[in-house]
C-alpha positions in Angstrom: -21.6 -4.7 15.4 -20.3 -7.1 12.7 -18.7 -10.4 14.1 -15.5 -10.6 11.5 -13.8 -14.1 11.2 -10.1 -12.4 12.3 -8.9 -16.0 12.6 -9.4 -16.9 9.0 -7.8 -13.8 8.0 -5.0 -14.0 10.2 -4.7 -17.8 9.3 -4.4 -16.3 5.0 -2.2 -13.5 5.8 0.2 -15.1 7.9 0.6 -18.1 5.3 1.9 -15.4 2.7 5.5 -15.4 2.3 7.6 -12.3 1.2 9.3 -13.0 -2.4 12.1 -10.9 -1.4 12.9 -12.1 2.3 11.4 -15.1 2.6 9.5 -14.3 5.7 5.7 -14.5 6.9 3.8 -11.2 7.8 2.1 -11.1 11.4 -1.4 -9.9 12.0 -2.0 -8.2 15.5 -5.0 -7.1 17.2 -5.1 -3.3 18.3 -7.7 -1.3 19.9 -8.5 0.3 16.4 -9.0 -3.4 14.6 -5.4 -4.7 13.7 -2.3 -4.0 12.0 0.2 -5.8 9.8 3.8 -6.2 10.6 6.2 -7.6 8.0 9.8 -7.5 6.8 9.4 -4.6 4.6 7.1 -1.6 3.7 6.1 -3.1 -0.2 5.0 -6.5 1.6 3.2 -4.9 4.1 1.3 -2.8 1.8 0.7 -5.9 -0.5 -0.7 -7.6 3.1 -2.8 -4.9 3.9 -4.6 -4.6 0.6 -5.3 -8.3 0.8 -6.6 -8.2 4.1 -8.6 -5.1 3.4 -10.1 -7.2 0.2 -11.0 -10.3 2.8 -12.6 -7.8 5.1 -14.6 -6.4 2.4 -15.8 -10.0 1.3 -16.5 -11.1 5.0 -18.5 -7.9 5.6 -20.6 -8.5 2.8 -21.3 -12.0 3.3 -22.5 -11.2 7.0 -24.5 -8.4 5.8 -26.1 -10.7 3.2 -26.7 -13.4 5.9 -28.5 -10.4 8.4 -30.7 -9.3 5.6 -31.8 -13.0 4.6 -32.5 -13.3 8.2 -34.7 -10.2 8.8 -37.0 -11.2 5.7 -37.6 -14.9 7.2 -40.7 -15.6 8.3 
């Protein structure tokens, strides 16, 4: 299983501010992974998209590191 840096993702997401309501979202760990609570649906969707991209980038970094370590002698 991949060891994603959820703390970094959480910090980044929770630092965002809704332009409409001036509120921060909240990243919550769940059994399935995590969820995002936000003041409105458009802002929540924006944060879900951003967190998805962050997870994708983090996963790519982990896989690249794993592959480098596999071929080390």
